[in-house]
NUVO-798206 format. One line per 3 residues: for each residue x, y, z of C-alpha. Coordinates in nm, 3 decimals, always signed. Layout:
<nodes>
X:Y:Z  ...
</nodes>
This chain:
<nodes>
+0.000:+0.000:+0.000  +0.158:+0.325:-0.118  +0.072:+0.535:+0.190
+0.247:+0.293:+0.429  +0.546:+0.266:+0.197  +0.568:+0.648:+0.184
+0.552:+0.686:+0.562  +0.825:+0.424:+0.607  +1.043:+0.595:+0.346
+1.021:+0.936:+0.514  +1.047:+0.787:+0.865  +1.419:+0.767:+0.787
+1.427:+1.149:+0.772  +1.345:+1.427:+1.018  +1.037:+1.542:+0.824
+0.716:+1.644:+0.999  +0.408:+1.452:+0.891  +0.140:+1.657:+1.070
+0.105:+1.990:+1.247  -0.203:+2.076:+1.451  -0.258:+2.349:+1.710
+0.113:+2.384:+1.785  +0.182:+2.008:+1.808  +0.397:+1.823:+1.554
+0.408:+1.454:+1.464  +0.713:+1.338:+1.272  +0.711:+1.066:+1.007
+0.939:+0.868:+1.238  +0.688:+0.879:+1.523  +0.389:+0.825:+1.293
+0.553:+0.505:+1.167  +0.649:+0.396:+1.520  +0.312:+0.469:+1.683
+0.114:+0.310:+1.401  +0.331:-0.005:+1.426  +0.245:-0.030:+1.797
-0.127:+0.021:+1.730  -0.119:-0.243:+1.455  +0.052:-0.492:+1.689
-0.212:-0.425:+1.953  -0.497:-0.475:+1.705  -0.348:-0.799:+1.574
-0.284:-0.928:+1.925  -0.624:-0.850:+2.079  -0.862:-0.868:+1.781
-0.808:-1.161:+1.549  -1.088:-1.081:+1.299  -0.897:-0.886:+1.036
-1.205:-0.802:+0.834  -1.365:-0.606:+1.121  -1.316:-0.230:+1.077
-1.221:+0.001:+1.362  -1.406:+0.326:+1.430  -1.229:+0.654:+1.509
-1.431:+0.935:+1.668  -1.265:+1.276:+1.685  -1.155:+1.577:+1.484
-0.794:+1.663:+1.397  -0.579:+1.521:+1.676  -0.245:+1.411:+1.525
-0.277:+1.068:+1.685  -0.592:+1.000:+1.481  -0.359:+0.951:+1.185
-0.154:+0.698:+1.383  -0.475:+0.501:+1.445  -0.571:+0.517:+1.077
-0.230:+0.393:+0.961  -0.217:+0.136:+1.242  -0.546:-0.006:+1.120
-0.414:-0.028:+0.762  -0.094:-0.199:+0.876  -0.298:-0.456:+1.069
-0.511:-0.535:+0.762  -0.821:-0.349:+0.883  -1.029:-0.067:+0.741
-1.100:+0.239:+0.950  -1.426:+0.433:+0.979  -1.369:+0.803:+1.063
-1.652:+0.986:+1.242  -1.617:+1.356:+1.319  -1.727:+1.507:+1.650
-1.992:+1.701:+1.454  -2.177:+1.367:+1.430  -2.433:+1.339:+1.712
-2.423:+1.018:+1.915  -2.740:+0.886:+1.751  -2.557:+0.895:+1.418
-2.250:+0.731:+1.571  -2.464:+0.448:+1.708  -2.629:+0.400:+1.367
-2.285:+0.356:+1.210  -2.147:+0.129:+1.482  -2.460:-0.086:+1.466
-2.390:-0.133:+1.095  -2.014:-0.187:+1.123  -2.009:-0.386:+1.450
-1.654:-0.274:+1.538  -1.461:-0.447:+1.814  -1.301:-0.117:+1.908
-1.359:+0.260:+1.894  -1.072:+0.505:+1.936  -1.215:+0.810:+2.111
-1.059:+1.156:+2.067  -1.354:+1.348:+2.213  -1.496:+1.439:+2.553
-1.781:+1.193:+2.499  -1.776:+0.896:+2.736  -2.085:+0.687:+2.662
-2.062:+0.466:+2.353  -2.276:+0.182:+2.481  -2.124:-0.166:+2.477
-1.837:-0.089:+2.238  -1.482:-0.123:+2.366  -1.358:+0.236:+2.379
-0.993:+0.343:+2.388  -0.929:+0.705:+2.482  -0.605:+0.901:+2.444
-0.461:+0.795:+2.779  -0.523:+0.428:+2.704  -0.373:+0.477:+2.359
-0.050:+0.603:+2.516  -0.043:+0.294:+2.739  -0.088:+0.069:+2.436
+0.204:+0.235:+2.258  +0.419:+0.179:+2.568  +0.303:-0.182:+2.605
+0.361:-0.274:+2.240  +0.711:-0.154:+2.142  +0.716:-0.083:+1.770
+0.847:-0.349:+1.538  +0.814:-0.392:+1.164  +0.477:-0.525:+1.050
+0.533:-0.746:+0.741  +0.368:-0.593:+0.436  +0.165:-0.908:+0.373
-0.037:-0.804:+0.679  -0.121:-0.460:+0.537  -0.449:-0.373:+0.367
-0.387:-0.456:+0.002  -0.541:-0.470:-0.343  -0.923:-0.484:-0.326
-0.942:-0.493:+0.056  -1.113:-0.199:+0.225  -0.886:+0.081:+0.347
-1.165:+0.299:+0.483  -1.543:+0.323:+0.488  -1.700:+0.670:+0.475
-2.060:+0.700:+0.581  -2.261:+0.947:+0.375  -2.617:+1.069:+0.399
-2.878:+0.809:+0.296  -3.229:+0.869:+0.161  -3.392:+0.642:+0.423
-3.248:+0.840:+0.712  -2.984:+0.568:+0.752  -2.628:+0.657:+0.644
-2.458:+0.455:+0.365  -2.101:+0.328:+0.404  -1.887:+0.377:+0.092
-1.607:+0.119:+0.077  -1.274:+0.239:-0.062  -0.995:-0.010:-0.125
-0.616:+0.006:-0.138  -0.633:-0.021:-0.519  -0.884:+0.269:-0.536
-0.652:+0.490:-0.331  -0.334:+0.399:-0.516  -0.509:+0.484:-0.844
-0.616:+0.823:-0.705  -0.270:+0.904:-0.565  -0.092:+0.814:-0.891
-0.320:+1.050:-1.083  -0.356:+1.354:-0.856  +0.001:+1.376:-0.718
+0.176:+1.483:-1.040  -0.109:+1.716:-1.130  -0.069:+1.903:-0.799
+0.313:+1.862:-0.815  +0.322:+1.671:-0.486  +0.659:+1.528:-0.572
+0.860:+1.437:-0.262  +0.972:+1.791:-0.184  +0.888:+1.921:+0.165
+0.560:+2.087:+0.077  +0.298:+2.191:+0.327  -0.058:+2.086:+0.234
-0.365:+2.224:+0.409  -0.558:+1.957:+0.598  -0.886:+2.140:+0.669
-1.166:+1.897:+0.584  -1.293:+1.662:+0.856  -1.166:+1.306:+0.817
-1.527:+1.189:+0.782  -1.549:+1.400:+0.464  -1.386:+1.248:+0.154
-1.218:+1.576:+0.055  -0.966:+1.509:+0.334  -0.832:+1.214:+0.129
-0.696:+1.465:-0.126  -0.463:+1.586:+0.148  -0.388:+1.267:+0.342
-0.293:+1.012:+0.080  -0.093:+1.208:-0.181  +0.066:+1.407:+0.104
+0.188:+1.117:+0.316  +0.291:+0.905:+0.017  +0.524:+1.187:-0.092
+0.661:+1.315:+0.240  +0.464:+1.638:+0.267  +0.354:+1.805:+0.591
-0.019:+1.811:+0.661  -0.111:+2.148:+0.812  -0.419:+2.050:+1.011
-0.692:+2.293:+1.111  -0.892:+2.181:+1.413  -1.255:+2.264:+1.475
-1.138:+2.501:+1.749  -0.910:+2.692:+1.510  -1.175:+2.707:+1.239
-1.409:+2.871:+1.489  -1.157:+3.150:+1.568  -1.085:+3.357:+1.257
-0.806:+3.559:+1.418  -0.623:+3.240:+1.513  -0.699:+3.085:+1.174
-0.537:+3.367:+0.978  -0.243:+3.380:+1.221  -0.182:+3.012:+1.152
-0.208:+3.075:+0.778  +0.070:+3.335:+0.804  +0.299:+3.089:+0.983
+0.207:+2.782:+0.778  +0.435:+2.805:+0.468  +0.143:+2.639:+0.288
+0.212:+2.527:-0.067  -0.116:+2.354:-0.155  -0.466:+2.453:-0.052
-0.741:+2.187:-0.046  -1.096:+2.289:+0.049  -1.451:+2.341:-0.064
-1.535:+2.672:-0.234  -1.748:+2.761:+0.070  -1.446:+2.767:+0.300
-1.252:+2.992:+0.061  -1.559:+3.220:+0.040  -1.537:+3.272:+0.414
-1.164:+3.342:+0.395  -1.192:+3.615:+0.131  -1.395:+3.826:+0.376
-1.053:+3.896:+0.535  -0.892:+4.174:+0.331  -0.539:+4.048:+0.406
-0.612:+3.701:+0.272  -0.379:+3.720:-0.029  -0.037:+3.623:-0.163
+0.136:+3.824:+0.109  -0.027:+3.611:+0.379  +0.039:+3.288:+0.184
+0.351:+3.370:-0.012  +0.442:+3.007:-0.094  +0.098:+2.902:-0.220
+0.134:+2.717:-0.551  -0.212:+2.565:-0.598  -0.567:+2.587:-0.467
-0.784:+2.287:-0.553  -1.159:+2.284:-0.496  -1.369:+1.968:-0.489
-1.698:+1.896:-0.317  -1.934:+2.156:-0.461  -1.970:+2.395:-0.754
-1.695:+2.657:-0.783  -1.850:+3.000:-0.854  -1.691:+3.217:-1.121
-1.695:+3.518:-0.889  -1.487:+3.333:-0.629  -1.243:+3.206:-0.892
-1.192:+3.558:-1.023  -1.137:+3.699:-0.673  -0.883:+3.430:-0.586
-0.695:+3.477:-0.913  -0.668:+3.849:-0.838  -0.550:+3.796:-0.481
-0.313:+3.511:-0.568  -0.187:+3.597:-0.918  +0.089:+3.334:-0.913
-0.127:+3.052:-0.775  -0.313:+2.788:-0.977  -0.688:+2.781:-0.908
-0.810:+2.430:-0.987  -1.165:+2.302:-1.017  -1.225:+1.932:-0.954
-1.507:+1.682:-0.952  -1.576:+1.338:-0.816  -1.811:+1.152:-0.583
-1.713:+0.963:-0.266  -1.799:+0.642:-0.456  -1.514:+0.705:-0.702
-1.246:+0.799:-0.445  -1.286:+1.176:-0.411  -1.197:+1.306:-0.756
-1.193:+1.188:-1.116  -1.141:+1.514:-1.305  -0.953:+1.845:-1.270
-0.852:+2.150:-1.467  -0.691:+2.487:-1.405  -0.927:+2.782:-1.423
-0.833:+3.058:-1.666  -0.976:+3.398:-1.754  -1.111:+3.236:-2.070
-1.327:+2.998:-1.865  -1.451:+3.282:-1.644  -1.548:+3.496:-1.945
-1.725:+3.203:-2.117  -2.105:+3.207:-2.083  -2.100:+2.840:-1.977
-2.046:+2.737:-1.614  -1.691:+2.648:-1.514  -1.586:+2.302:-1.635
-1.511:+2.048:-1.362  -1.222:+1.910:-1.556  -1.054:+1.654:-1.776
-1.109:+1.295:-1.657  -0.820:+1.103:-1.504  -0.617:+0.906:-1.761
-0.720:+0.557:-1.651  -1.095:+0.616:-1.624  -1.377:+0.668:-1.871
-1.664:+0.915:-1.836  -1.989:+0.831:-2.011  -2.294:+1.056:-2.039
-2.614:+0.856:-2.078  -2.979:+0.940:-2.134  -3.274:+0.803:-1.933
-3.261:+0.482:-2.141  -2.894:+0.420:-2.061  -2.775:+0.512:-2.409
-2.468:+0.733:-2.453  -2.549:+1.078:-2.582  -2.345:+1.277:-2.831
-2.089:+1.539:-2.727  -2.247:+1.848:-2.576  -2.575:+1.678:-2.485
-2.675:+1.656:-2.121  -2.730:+1.329:-1.934  -2.628:+1.133:-1.628
-2.254:+1.109:-1.557  -2.122:+0.751:-1.539  -1.770:+0.679:-1.411
-1.584:+0.366:-1.524  -1.241:+0.293:-1.380  -1.015:+0.159:-1.103
-1.108:+0.437:-0.860  -1.473:+0.319:-0.845  -1.576:+0.165:-0.511
-1.694:-0.195:-0.476  -2.016:-0.054:-0.330  -2.191:+0.019:-0.002
-2.101:-0.169:+0.314  -2.357:-0.441:+0.397  -2.606:-0.290:+0.151
-2.638:-0.506:-0.159  -2.969:-0.351:-0.263  -2.832:+0.005:-0.283
-2.506:-0.121:-0.433  -2.687:-0.302:-0.715  -2.887:+0.013:-0.795
-2.586:+0.225:-0.888  -2.278:+0.001:-0.930  -2.218:-0.237:-1.218
-1.941:-0.367:-1.445  -1.853:-0.207:-1.776  -1.567:-0.235:-2.023
-1.256:-0.017:-2.014  -0.967:-0.072:-2.257  -1.098:-0.421:-2.332
-1.118:-0.524:-1.967  -1.405:-0.557:-1.721  -1.406:-0.264:-1.480
-1.633:-0.126:-1.207  -1.873:+0.153:-1.303  -2.084:+0.393:-1.099
-2.402:+0.579:-1.189  -2.341:+0.910:-1.014  -2.690:+1.061:-1.030
-2.511:+1.382:-1.138  -2.617:+1.550:-1.460  -2.362:+1.692:-1.700
-2.216:+1.690:-2.049  -1.880:+1.645:-2.219  -1.733:+1.914:-2.443
-1.379:+1.928:-2.583  -1.278:+1.650:-2.345  -1.393:+1.833:-2.032
-1.683:+1.753:-1.801  -1.944:+2.020:-1.726  -2.161:+1.958:-1.419
-2.532:+2.050:-1.435  -2.674:+1.952:-1.095  -2.834:+1.644:-0.941
-3.068:+1.393:-1.096  -3.248:+1.344:-0.765  -3.279:+1.525:-0.433
-2.915:+1.484:-0.338  -2.737:+1.816:-0.295  -2.402:+1.962:-0.196
-2.401:+2.223:+0.080  -2.072:+2.369:+0.204  -1.901:+2.071:+0.046
-2.107:+1.811:+0.230  -2.315:+1.571:+0.029  -2.665:+1.560:+0.174
-2.980:+1.378:+0.074  -3.283:+1.595:+0.137  -3.495:+1.293:+0.232
-3.243:+1.206:+0.506  -3.312:+1.536:+0.682  -3.687:+1.506:+0.623
-3.703:+1.153:+0.766  -3.517:+1.266:+1.075  -3.729:+1.582:+1.109
-4.032:+1.355:+1.132  -3.875:+1.191:+1.438  -3.893:+1.521:+1.626
-4.172:+1.541:+1.882  -4.484:+1.721:+1.754  -4.368:+1.719:+1.390
-4.636:+1.565:+1.169  -4.471:+1.620:+0.834  -4.169:+1.803:+0.698
-4.015:+1.916:+0.371  -3.666:+2.060:+0.326  -3.602:+2.311:+0.049
-3.261:+2.431:-0.074  -3.241:+2.809:-0.105  -3.025:+2.925:-0.396
-2.814:+3.238:-0.430  -2.594:+3.306:-0.735  -2.665:+2.960:-0.882
-2.544:+2.793:-0.564  -2.723:+2.650:-0.260  -2.681:+2.908:+0.017
-2.871:+2.725:+0.292  -3.160:+2.491:+0.368  -3.507:+2.583:+0.491
-3.739:+2.337:+0.664  -4.116:+2.354:+0.617  -4.297:+2.178:+0.901
-4.655:+2.080:+0.975  -4.715:+2.027:+1.348  -4.918:+1.746:+1.500
-5.075:+1.982:+1.753  -5.075:+2.362:+1.738  -4.893:+2.485:+2.050
-4.945:+2.860:+2.026  -4.569:+2.928:+2.007  -4.422:+3.167:+1.752
-4.260:+3.042:+1.431  -3.918:+3.142:+1.569  -3.968:+2.963:+1.900
-4.099:+2.647:+1.732  -3.813:+2.654:+1.484  -3.555:+2.685:+1.761
-3.703:+2.390:+1.953  -3.729:+2.172:+1.641  -3.369:+2.243:+1.535
-3.246:+2.161:+1.885  -3.425:+1.824:+1.882  -3.314:+1.754:+1.524
-2.952:+1.788:+1.639  -2.995:+1.460:+1.828  -3.035:+1.273:+1.501
-2.819:+1.439:+1.235  -2.493:+1.640:+1.215  -2.511:+2.017:+1.252
-2.421:+2.080:+0.885  -2.745:+1.907:+0.781  -2.975:+2.112:+1.004
-3.181:+2.371:+0.808  -3.094:+2.733:+0.883  -3.456:+2.817:+0.956
-3.789:+2.641:+0.997  -4.122:+2.767:+0.866  -4.438:+2.633:+1.036
-4.743:+2.588:+0.811  -5.096:+2.463:+0.885  -5.110:+2.204:+0.608
-4.881:+2.074:+0.334  -5.003:+2.161:-0.018  -5.056:+1.860:-0.245
-5.053:+1.816:-0.623  -5.290:+1.624:-0.848  -5.117:+1.296:-0.757
-5.179:+1.353:-0.389  -4.809:+1.411:-0.326  -4.670:+1.708:-0.139
-4.628:+1.989:-0.393  -4.264:+2.081:-0.347  -4.272:+2.312:-0.647
-4.554:+2.517:-0.496  -4.373:+2.537:-0.162  -4.055:+2.655:-0.336
-4.249:+2.921:-0.524  -4.413:+3.044:-0.204  -4.081:+3.053:-0.020
</nodes>
């Protein structure tokens, strides 16, 4: 597995693998600690196909647990502290882990064996590091990690990503971003439960870079955030467009603050032209790169540099040229490929495509299948994204269904609605995306109560959002809630979403 080989290579140097909130973790220690964790896992838990769960945010030792799992032949499941416990329990019920590494203040995880930071230190002392033979590592089509994304039933889906998937991604994206073994600093902002983080972790650690990690605490303190930017020596920026949109509100966010910045790559949601233009003006010597790819195809499958020509074009910004070893097909509603320039559903065929959803054959069979690539059978994924191909580039045109991207997070509207209906006194609920400048700005919930309680719309909305936070992460909670007497219906007796959108 390339990431373990890279860590071992740079463990022979004095390079720093991660920096977070003033604490450094060297490649040497990352290799040593992860060896100890792998030995512990192999000694105590014999079932190599059982994933481990990691609950936390950006603690440097989280990476040691991830790599330790990979060295022991196990996948890891990262869950961010923004996930409420109900969501954590849903995932653990699905995965049935033997162990959960806890990097939070939470103490109650039910019957799962929990190892906190103090216990982790004891394990590292108890199991002196020694080389784990590479035949024990996660390899080939074995799962490296499982990321749980929003599911339409209210139950999250676990996307399985293998060692082969990741090696394919690293081999493609590293040269494009010029992650080449030099001591570059790469921003590590996205939560580990969000697939965008993989763009930082895997190419970075394979090639000896330093991951400049931004904790939830730092992200909540803009003064500290920009101070850290100034000191970071960052060479590569990886984030959603939404995060960069927040940063440009600071007038000093420019090439003086980040004087070594070579590239800014954006994946996870649509990149607005206005933001691209602003960034190109503030960072005239920095590449601004637009990318595209779903979690099910290992983060990204296409990229291209944004130019003034693209910004001036009446079309939306392209999301890029496909990676060399994959094929992009655009199909109509009958599954037939359309001609160049015509819109249809985007299909991805290639070695970066996942084997499917964890323990969910029904959902897997709906969107994954085998196709032909260069004369060989290869996995394919029906993305549900609409788009077209023109001059070799992909242009994204929105979702086929109710799945959306908000602040880089992939969310299924029905997931929020199903969980809203769990809230006490909520009879029915609809969630509507509110657009601004061709981009989803926020979500609004429309709720019909079981019993009128005489409270104001604001008061009801506050109470409902508070209760909703027990079931779903904060990034999925609608910004505001509108209470209505009765849901409008259309001629088919279904809730008339179009009418609600028009009224709102």
